[in-house]
N, C-alpha and C positions, 0 to 999 in steps of 0.2 A: 504493500501499501504507500506506495512511495510519493504518492501525487497529491497525500494528502491535504500536506502541509502548503500547497497551493489553497484550497479552499478558507477563503477571505468573508463570509456572509457566518452568523452565529449560528450555533448547531446543536440540536436535542441531540440523546440519543435514550430512545427508550429500549429497555433491555427487561425479558424474562428470568426474575432469575433462578427458575427452575431448571434456565439450558446453560450447563457450565459451559460450554462450546461456545456457545452467540457471544454470552457475558463476555470470553477471555478476545475475541474477535475483536467488540467496542469497545475492552478495554484499548487493545495493540491500535484499535482505529483512534479512540478517542487522545493518546500519547501525540500520534502523529499530525494532528489536526492544528491548522496554522490560523485558528479564529477563535472567537470569543465560545466557548463551549461548556455543555456541561452533561452530564451522562444519571440517567436515574435509574437503579433496578428493583422493576418491578419486585416483591416479594409474592411467592407463589403464584408465579405467571411463569409459563412458558413462551417460546418464541411468537406465537398464534398470539398470546392475549384472550384465549378461548375459557378460562377461569370465571365462571360466574365474577361478575364485577369487575373483571380485570380491564373491561374495552370501558366502561365508563371512568374509569381510574386512568387511562390512558388519555382520553376526553380530556376531565379536567386539567391534567396535567400540563395537556399539550397546549390549551386555551390558557392556564395562566404563563407558562415559558413565554409563547409568542405573543401576548398581551403585554407584559415586562420587558420583551427584548421590543417589541415598535416602540414602547413608551420609552423606552432606554434611548433607541437612534434617534427617534422626535429631538428628546432634551438634546443629544449631540448633535444634530444637523442644528438648532433654531440657538447657538452660539458663534 
């Protein structure tokens, strides 16, 4: 994944905590990302988030992150 350092946009990684292989791949990607980044590991979820309530949790986390990211970018551009 040598190209990930070129990513310049804020990035959110959401990872099912019960899928060790995917967690490790995302950890490696996270380290190499060249942007503002955040990784959230969802306890009790696999990579498809098919467990009860997990998609709703992903939706909430995504919404919160995007709202915060957009507000932060808006504030930075108004300076």
